[in-house]
N, C-alpha and C positions, 0 to 999 in steps of 0.2 A: 858341916860336911864340905869336902873338897870336890868340886866338879870340874875344875880346870877352866879353860877358856870357853865362853859361851856366847850365843846370840839369842836375842829376843826379837821376834819378827811379828809385826802386825800389818794391817793394811796401810796405815799412815805413819806409824811411829815404831822405831826399833832401836836396839842398842847392841853393842859388842863390848865384852869385858875380858880383859886379861886377868886371870887368876893364876899365880905361879909360885911354886916352891923353889924351883931350880934357877929361874932368871927373874928375880923380883925388881931389879933396877932397870925398868923400862918405862917409857912414857908414850903417849899419843901426841903427835905433832901435826899441824896443818901443812899441807904441801899445795899451796894455791887455794882456790875456791872449791875444788872438786875432789880432793883426796886427803884422807887422814892416814898417817903411817905410824906403825908401832916400831920403836927402836930403842936402843940402849940409852940410858942417861949418862951424864958425864962421869958418874961414880961407878958405872958398871965395869966389871972385869972384862978384858978382851976375850972374845970367843969366836970360833969359826963355825958355830952352830948355824945352819942355814934357816932354822925355824924361829930365830929370835927377832928378826927385822922383816917387815912386810907391810904392804898397804892393807889396812883393815876396813876401810870404807872408800868407795869410789862412786861418784855420780855418773850415771849412765843414761844413754838415750839422747834424743834430739829435743828440739823445741816443743814438739807435740807429744812426746813420749818420754817422760822423765822418771828416773828411778834411782834408788840408792842400793848399792850392792855392799854387803858387809860379811866379814868372815875372819877366820883365824890363820890365814896364810896366803901364799902366793897364788892360790886359785882365785882370789878376788879379782885380779886383773883379767884373766881370760873370761870369767863370767861377765864382767862389765863390757869387754870387747865383743862378745857374742851378742849381748843385749843391744849394743850400739849398732850391730849389723842387722838388727831386726828379729833376732831369735826371740820366741816367747820365753818368759822368765823361767818356766819349768825346764825347758830344753837347755837354756844357757847354763842353769845350775847343774843339771844332770850330766851334760857333756863335759863340763870342766871338772866336776868332782870325779867322774869316772876316769877321765884322762890322767889326772894327777894322783888319784887314789889316796889312801891314808898316808900319813907321814911315816917315813922309814926311820924312826928313832927307836930307842930302847923300849918304848911303850906302845908302838903301833898306834900313835895318837890319831884319832879321827880328824877329818877336816869338816868344819861346820860352816854354813853360809846361809845367807838370805838375800832376797830381792824384794824391795818394798816400792810399789809404784803409786800409792795413794788410793787405789781402788781395791787391790788385793795384795797379799803377801805370799811369798813362796819361801819355804825353809827346807834345808837339805843337810844331809850328813853322809859321808862315806866312811865306813868302818872297815876293819879287816873282813868282816862277815856280811856286810850289807851296804847297799846304796839306797837311801830313802829321800824322796823329794815330795813335799806336800804343798798344796795350795791351802792358805789359811785365811779365814775371815775374822779371826780374833787373835790376840797375841799368843804365840807359841814360843817355848824355850827348847833349845837343844844344846848340849854341852859335850865336851870331849870325854868326860868320865862320868859315871853314875847315871846322869840324865842324857844318855846317848840315843834316845829316840824322841822325836819332836812330840811335845805335849802342850795342851793349853796351859797358859800361865797368866796369872793376874798381873797386869802391867798397865797402869793408868796414866802415865805422863802424856801430855799433849804437845810438848815442844821438844826440840832436839836437846836443849840444855837440861831440861828436867829428865829426859830419858837417860842421858849420860850420868847425871848425878844419882838417879834412882838405881841404875844398874851397878854403879860403883858401890853404892851403899847396901846392896842386898847382902844378906847374912851368910852367904857362902864364903868359905875360908880363902885367905890369901889374895884379897883384892889388890891389884896393882894399878890399873888404869882402865878407862872406859871411853867409848865414843857413843854419841847419840845422833839419830837422824829423824827428820820429819819430812814427809813428802806430801805435797798438796798444792792446789791452785797453780800448777805448772812450775813449781819451784821445789828445791831440796835444801833444807837447812841442816847444817852439821854442827856438832858441838863436841868438846873435849873435856874430860874430867881426869886429872892426874892425881887427885887426892890432896893436893895442896893449893888448888886454884881458889 
């Protein structure tokens, strides 16, 4: 089954995966210690599509309030910025998703996102017909297609590396690349899986 791009959000561990039929030549790259970015590989055809490159993970918060924000587009940055300014995770997600709305492409692609702070997780989606944001105490998955309402999802990794690899290896069709996060003990771990690591 093809569900497109998706996030898995739990209280401590989560992941984001790019699944794509249209733009498969992409990878996740590190941008310093606090950001992971999706972008085209060297083999990718040039495109002016604004939804191909974006930060998919950002570390947010200060020394006493650390979190990972993950998602499928440019909304990741404003969610992280609102969290940095002290917004509760739920409000940061809801405001950014509502402001940017679903993607204005041929498919009205939803935006999916999550905030993981080590104690709780928040998962959200904005579709053409709804804005949903939920606090979760167990892993939940939400995707751009088919699985477009957050639901409990069995996801057992305990490290960022295992989360990225597990998400990339899930049996949903057209895996391209993935990112994993783990939040706990005042730190945020990030990992990348591009399928050939």
